[in-house]
C-alpha positions as MATLAB code, in Angstrom:
seq = 'MKVLVIIPAYNEEKNIKNVVSTIINLNNPDINYIVINDGSTDKTLQVLIDNNYNFINLPTNLGIGGAVQTGYKYALYNNYDIAIQFDGDGQHNAEYIDNLIKEVENGNDLVIGSRFIGKSNGFKSTKFRRFGSKILSSLIKLCTSQKITDPTSGFRACNKRVISLFSDDYPNDYPEPDTIVKIIKKKLKVKEVPVIMNERKEGKSSINIIKSIYYMIKVCLSIIIASISTKGEK';
ca = [
       7.571  -16.401    7.920;
       9.170  -15.267    5.105;
       8.086  -11.479    4.919;
       8.820   -9.212    2.016;
       8.317   -5.048    2.419;
       7.445   -3.674   -1.436;
       8.625    0.065   -1.256;
       7.195    1.983   -4.700;
       9.238    4.963   -5.346;
       8.841    7.220   -7.977;
      11.170   10.491   -7.540;
      11.870   10.174   -4.266;
      15.736   10.776   -4.223;
      15.239   12.839   -1.043;
      13.434   10.569    1.168;
      14.692    6.692   -0.292;
      17.940    6.119    1.983;
      15.964    7.199    5.340;
      12.896    4.843    4.221;
      15.205    1.638    3.259;
      17.065    2.538    6.638;
      14.428    1.910    8.964;
      13.475   -1.622    7.133;
      17.050   -2.619    7.995;
      17.022   -1.351   11.128;
      14.628   -3.342   12.532;
      17.253   -6.679   12.336;
      15.136   -8.892   11.548;
      16.320  -11.607    9.368;
      12.900  -12.715    8.009;
      11.895   -9.573    6.705;
      13.574   -8.557    3.606;
      13.024   -5.687    1.033;
      12.481   -4.803   -2.560;
      12.045   -1.024   -3.968;
      10.868   -0.756   -7.246;
      11.949    2.296   -8.501;
       9.171    3.359  -10.988;
      10.763    4.961  -13.722;
      11.578    8.043  -11.813;
      13.411   11.305  -13.624;
      15.814   12.156  -10.491;
      18.376   10.718   -8.691;
      16.252    7.199   -7.152;
      18.189    5.144   -9.187;
      21.392    6.183   -8.715;
      21.041    6.825   -4.848;
      19.398    3.050   -5.019;
      23.194    1.902   -7.070;
      25.413    3.804   -4.411;
      23.871    2.047   -1.630;
      23.627   -1.013   -2.813;
      20.226   -1.722   -2.207;
      17.719   -4.758   -3.562;
      15.227   -3.071   -6.325;
      13.967   -4.014   -9.719;
      14.323   -0.698  -12.192;
      11.240   -0.160  -14.296;
      12.420    1.482  -17.134;
       9.165    3.726  -17.700;
       6.735    4.886  -15.469;
       3.700    2.410  -15.243;
       2.324    4.301  -11.955;
       1.537    3.196   -8.227;
      -0.687    0.174   -9.780;
       2.099   -1.025  -11.965;
       5.176   -0.208   -9.326;
       3.340   -1.701   -6.563;
       2.116   -4.961   -8.802;
       5.795   -5.691   -9.786;
       6.375   -5.964   -6.239;
       3.686   -8.576   -5.928;
       4.958  -10.618   -9.104;
       8.075  -10.824   -6.868;
       6.617  -11.759   -3.868;
       5.064  -14.622   -5.379;
       8.228  -15.578   -7.599;
      10.140  -16.191   -4.684;
       7.555  -17.278   -2.399;
       7.123  -15.517    0.522;
       4.429  -15.472    3.100;
       3.326  -11.955    3.541;
       3.921   -9.623    1.655;
       4.025   -5.651    3.335;
       3.382   -1.988    1.258;
       5.327    0.333    2.258;
       5.391    3.628    0.644;
       9.195    5.109   -0.439;
       8.233    9.045    0.448;
       8.769    8.193    4.390;
       5.008    8.817    5.565;
       4.885    5.427    6.789;
       6.537    3.605   10.149;
       8.366    0.744   10.158;
       7.817    0.252   13.915;
       4.070   -1.106   12.834;
       5.475   -3.415   10.847;
       5.178   -6.220   13.491;
       1.584   -5.038   14.223;
       0.521   -6.227   10.724;
       2.778   -9.159   10.418;
       1.021  -10.394   13.484;
      -2.695   -9.889   12.321;
      -1.937  -11.532    9.101;
      -0.318  -14.659   11.523;
      -3.097  -14.529   13.183;
      -5.676  -15.432    9.940;
      -6.480  -12.571    8.189;
      -6.021  -12.070    4.683;
      -5.405   -8.111    4.221;
      -4.507   -6.408    7.225;
      -4.425   -2.557    6.756;
      -2.445    0.258    8.987;
      -5.083    2.921    9.326;
      -4.730    6.572   10.790;
      -7.915    7.038   12.069;
      -8.355    4.169   14.605;
      -7.887    5.193   18.344;
      -6.537    9.345   18.929;
      -3.234   10.100   17.954;
      -1.455   12.751   17.185;
      -0.033   11.522   13.563;
      -0.260   12.829   10.036;
      -3.770   12.203    8.945;
      -3.883   14.146    5.198;
      -5.295   17.122    4.462;
      -9.164   18.006    5.529;
      -9.913   17.824    1.718;
      -8.263   14.168    1.490;
      -9.940   13.138    4.693;
     -13.466   13.993    3.677;
     -12.816   12.082    0.562;
     -11.340    9.529    2.589;
     -15.036    9.214    4.707;
     -16.865    9.450    1.472;
     -14.854    6.097    0.372;
     -15.515    4.133    3.286;
     -18.951    4.881    3.117;
     -19.416    3.358   -0.051;
     -17.121    0.853    0.835;
     -19.417   -0.143    3.556;
     -22.649   -0.014    1.780;
     -21.306   -1.956   -1.184;
     -19.891   -4.648    1.522;
     -21.046   -3.943    4.595;
     -17.660   -3.790    6.211;
     -16.533   -0.657    7.762;
     -13.213    0.626    6.919;
     -12.121    3.982    8.191;
      -8.653    4.407    6.119;
      -9.326    2.663    2.555;
      -6.957    4.768    0.796;
      -4.070    3.749    3.229;
      -1.105    2.616    1.198;
       0.533    0.541    4.600;
      -1.080   -3.143    4.419;
       0.011   -6.583    4.658;
      -1.628   -9.240    3.271;
      -0.914  -13.427    2.969;
      -0.152  -15.762    0.076;
      -3.475  -15.842   -1.347;
      -3.372  -12.540   -1.566;
      -0.170  -11.786   -2.878;
      -1.298  -14.365   -5.957;
      -4.647  -12.171   -6.774;
      -2.879   -8.715   -6.775;
      -0.047  -10.490   -8.446;
      -2.518  -11.082  -11.188;
      -4.706   -8.047  -11.249;
      -3.848   -4.934   -9.555;
      -5.483   -1.506  -10.545;
      -3.604    1.042  -12.172;
      -4.567    4.191  -10.146;
      -5.500    4.799   -6.941;
      -5.653    0.580   -5.900;
      -6.521    0.879   -2.627;
     -10.196    1.289   -2.097;
     -10.615   -0.809   -5.043;
      -8.494   -3.976   -4.157;
     -10.444   -3.831   -0.723;
     -13.643   -4.311   -1.933;
     -12.468   -7.191   -4.336;
     -11.160   -8.656   -1.013;
     -14.086   -8.437    1.058;
     -16.417   -9.799   -1.954;
     -14.103  -12.571   -2.303;
     -15.211  -13.259    1.723;
     -11.338  -13.011    2.851;
     -10.429  -11.106    6.075;
      -9.903   -8.107    6.175;
      -8.510   -6.262    9.073;
      -7.548   -2.287   10.205;
      -4.789   -2.229   13.028;
      -3.865    1.528   14.378;
      -0.808    3.237   12.934;
       0.441    6.721   13.125;
       1.955    7.962    9.981;
       4.392   11.052    9.262;
       3.907   13.732    6.998;
       5.801   13.896    4.082;
       9.523   15.589    4.839;
      11.308   16.318    1.471;
       9.629   16.421   -1.941;
       5.583   16.677   -2.943;
       2.520   14.530   -3.345;
       1.832   14.185   -7.381;
      -1.988   14.068   -6.322;
      -3.221   17.831   -6.887;
      -6.850   19.128   -6.513;
      -7.755   17.950   -9.790;
      -6.539   14.593   -9.871;
      -8.292   14.155   -6.314;
     -11.444   15.248   -7.997;
     -10.432   12.532  -11.096;
      -9.730   10.064   -7.991;
     -12.903   10.324   -6.330;
     -14.927   10.121   -9.486;
     -13.020    6.971  -11.127;
     -12.632    5.352   -7.222;
     -16.622    5.234   -6.451;
     -17.618    4.216   -9.941;
     -14.393    0.955   -9.892;
     -15.743    0.218   -5.959;
     -19.499    0.041   -7.486;
     -18.123   -2.143  -10.380;
     -16.029   -4.289   -8.244;
     -18.842   -4.860   -5.860;
     -21.075   -6.273   -8.528;
     -18.430   -8.373  -10.600;
     -16.624   -9.998   -7.851;
     -17.432  -13.457   -6.990;
     -16.787  -15.027   -3.560;
     -14.451  -17.856   -2.500;
     -15.433  -21.053   -3.407;
];
């Protein structure tokens, strides 16, 4: 299996070197990576250049959806079998990549790394965001009849079919819950696996309380629309 790790990065000059190093240190010749520099205004681009990393430089900020979709288009164009989303802020652990790959190889179309399966001491986000995640999880269950414990997880792997779908259509803002619903409604297989995530060490999240409220309203509406409008695979 030919695997691509897609790493979206916006103003991650203090994190991106460590993140890419964890992928390189896997020492797996079947796993490649591409950093999508999403119009960063700090020194992220210079770090990528100085270290001779593989990257695509977006001249303007497209947001997380546009950056990740760029990675999926790159994966489709270069005929990758599996694509993995891996955040550029250091919160994801590369040691779990093999677990995600195995579940895709076992026939699942989309595999999600979940912080909420099993008991662990890993970082599980703030109480406010965990509450929001439970609301989204309940709404997804209502719309699809499938329970997803970590609907906002950006640590995901998918096969060629989903790579093609995401490369053609991917939401701009906070896309994870929306795309989960679309994949399930297309009657494709979605599975979660337990992972442990880290707390961001450097920089700060761009999502504040106001954005979180906007996020909840927008995503809830988007989930409902996606569940109604998405047709199953024939």
